[in-house]
C-alpha positions as a Markdown table, in Angstrom:
| # | Residue | x | y | z |
|---|---|---|---|---|
| 1 | Met | 23.8 | 50.5 | -15.6 |
| 2 | Glu | 22.9 | 46.7 | -16.9 |
| 3 | Asp | 19.6 | 45.3 | -15.2 |
| 4 | Thr | 20.9 | 41.8 | -14.2 |
| 5 | Asp | 17.6 | 40.6 | -12.8 |
| 6 | Ser | 16.2 | 40.4 | -16.2 |
| 7 | Gln | 18.9 | 38.2 | -17.4 |
| 8 | Ser | 18.5 | 35.5 | -14.7 |
| 9 | Pro | 16.2 | 32.7 | -15.3 |
| 10 | Pro | 12.9 | 33.0 | -13.9 |
| 11 | Val | 12.2 | 30.8 | -10.6 |
| 12 | Glu | 9.0 | 28.8 | -10.2 |
| 13 | His | 8.4 | 28.7 | -6.5 |
| 14 | Asp | 5.5 | 26.5 | -6.9 |
| 15 | Thr | 7.8 | 23.8 | -8.6 |
| 16 | Val | 10.7 | 24.1 | -6.0 |
| 17 | Gln | 8.6 | 23.9 | -3.5 |
| 18 | Ala | 6.6 | 20.9 | -4.4 |
| 19 | Ser | 9.7 | 19.2 | -5.1 |
| 20 | Arg | 10.9 | 19.1 | -1.9 |
| 21 | Ile | 8.1 | 18.1 | -0.3 |
| 22 | Pro | 7.9 | 14.4 | -0.5 |
| 23 | Thr | 4.6 | 13.0 | -1.8 |
| 24 | Ile | 3.3 | 9.2 | -1.5 |
| 25 | Asp | 1.4 | 7.7 | -4.0 |
| 26 | Pro | -1.9 | 6.1 | -2.0 |
| 27 | Ser | -1.7 | 3.2 | -3.8 |
| 28 | Glu | 1.5 | 2.7 | -2.5 |
| 29 | Ala | 0.4 | 2.9 | 1.4 |
| 30 | Val | -2.6 | 0.7 | 0.2 |
| 31 | Thr | -0.3 | -2.1 | -1.6 |
| 32 | Gly | 2.2 | -1.9 | 1.7 |
| 33 | Val | -0.3 | -2.3 | 4.5 |
| 34 | Ala | -1.9 | -4.8 | 2.5 |
| 35 | Ile | 0.7 | -7.0 | 2.2 |
| 36 | Val | 1.8 | -7.2 | 5.2 |
| 37 | Leu | -1.8 | -7.7 | 6.8 |
| 38 | Gly | -1.9 | -10.3 | 4.2 |
| 39 | Ile | 0.9 | -12.1 | 5.1 |
| 40 | Leu | -0.4 | -11.8 | 8.8 |
| 41 | Gly | -3.4 | -13.0 | 8.1 |
| 42 | Gly | -2.2 | -15.9 | 6.2 |
| 43 | Ala | -0.1 | -17.0 | 9.0 |
| 44 | Ile | -2.7 | -16.4 | 11.5 |
| 45 | Gly | -5.0 | -18.9 | 9.1 |
| 46 | Val | -2.3 | -21.5 | 9.5 |
| 47 | Val | -1.7 | -21.5 | 12.8 |
| 48 | Ser | -5.3 | -21.6 | 14.3 |
| 49 | Thr | -5.9 | -24.5 | 11.6 |
| 50 | Leu | -2.8 | -26.4 | 13.1 |
| 51 | Phe | -4.8 | -25.8 | 16.7 |
| 52 | Gln | -8.4 | -26.3 | 15.5 |
| 53 | Ala | -8.8 | -28.6 | 12.8 |
| 54 | Asp | -9.6 | -32.8 | 13.2 |
| 55 | Ala | -7.6 | -34.3 | 10.7 |
| 56 | Ser | -7.1 | -37.7 | 9.9 |
| 57 | Gly | -3.5 | -37.4 | 8.1 |
| 58 | Val | -0.7 | -35.4 | 7.1 |
| 59 | Gly | -2.6 | -34.7 | 3.6 |
| 60 | Ser | -5.5 | -33.7 | 5.5 |
| 61 | Trp | -3.7 | -31.1 | 7.5 |
| 62 | Ile | -2.1 | -29.6 | 4.6 |
| 63 | Val | -5.0 | -29.1 | 2.8 |
| 64 | Tyr | -6.9 | -27.6 | 5.5 |
| 65 | Cys | -3.6 | -25.3 | 6.4 |
| 66 | Phe | -3.3 | -24.6 | 2.7 |
| 67 | Ile | -7.4 | -23.2 | 2.3 |
| 68 | Ala | -6.7 | -21.3 | 5.9 |
| 69 | Ala | -3.7 | -19.4 | 4.4 |
| 70 | Leu | -5.6 | -18.2 | 1.5 |
| 71 | Ala | -8.9 | -17.4 | 3.6 |
| 72 | Gly | -6.9 | -15.5 | 6.0 |
| 73 | Gly | -4.4 | -14.0 | 3.3 |
| 74 | Ser | -7.4 | -12.7 | 1.3 |
| 75 | Ala | -8.8 | -11.4 | 4.3 |
| 76 | Gly | -5.9 | -9.7 | 5.7 |
| 77 | Ile | -5.6 | -7.9 | 2.1 |
| 78 | Val | -8.7 | -6.6 | 1.9 |
| 79 | Val | -8.4 | -5.1 | 5.5 |
| 80 | Gly | -5.0 | -3.7 | 4.8 |
| 81 | Gly | -6.2 | -2.4 | 1.7 |
| 82 | Met | -9.1 | -0.3 | 3.7 |
| 83 | Phe | -6.5 | 0.8 | 6.3 |
| 84 | Gly | -3.8 | 2.1 | 3.9 |
| 85 | Ala | -6.5 | 3.8 | 2.0 |
| 86 | Ile | -7.9 | 5.2 | 5.3 |
| 87 | Phe | -4.0 | 6.2 | 6.0 |
| 88 | Ala | -3.6 | 7.9 | 2.8 |
| 89 | Val | -6.8 | 9.8 | 3.1 |
| 90 | Thr | -6.5 | 11.2 | 6.4 |
| 91 | Arg | -3.1 | 12.2 | 5.9 |
| 92 | Gly | -4.3 | 14.3 | 2.6 |
| 93 | Ile | -2.0 | 12.7 | 0.3 |
| 94 | Thr | -2.6 | 13.8 | -3.3 |
| 95 | Val | -0.9 | 12.6 | -6.2 |
| 96 | Pro | 0.0 | 15.7 | -9.1 |
| 97 | Ala | -1.7 | 15.5 | -12.4 |
| 98 | Arg | 0.6 | 13.8 | -14.8 |
| 99 | Ser | 0.0 | 15.4 | -18.6 |
| 100 | Asp | 1.2 | 12.2 | -20.7 |
| 101 | Arg | -1.9 | 10.6 | -19.9 |
| 102 | Gln | -4.7 | 10.9 | -22.6 |
| 103 | Gly | -8.2 | 10.7 | -21.7 |
């Protein structure tokens, strides 16, 4: 009788199972949450400026809203990046090492 098991290609169980488990790069979680909270922070900054600012003209309103959008957006990006990193770490997501990197 012929041994057919030795002719079949070896199956690596680690790579087969690893390909089935979806892995998310933590930088994607950080970027996604930072973008969402950055937009939300910018919108909150503009709306709060419209209600709170004492502007003498249209140009002043535009400048105040622009500054508030930058401030609120940057604060949202910082907080969103922090929350995204926390979400990624608490989920235990690890990125497999790439062999093509040179260091």
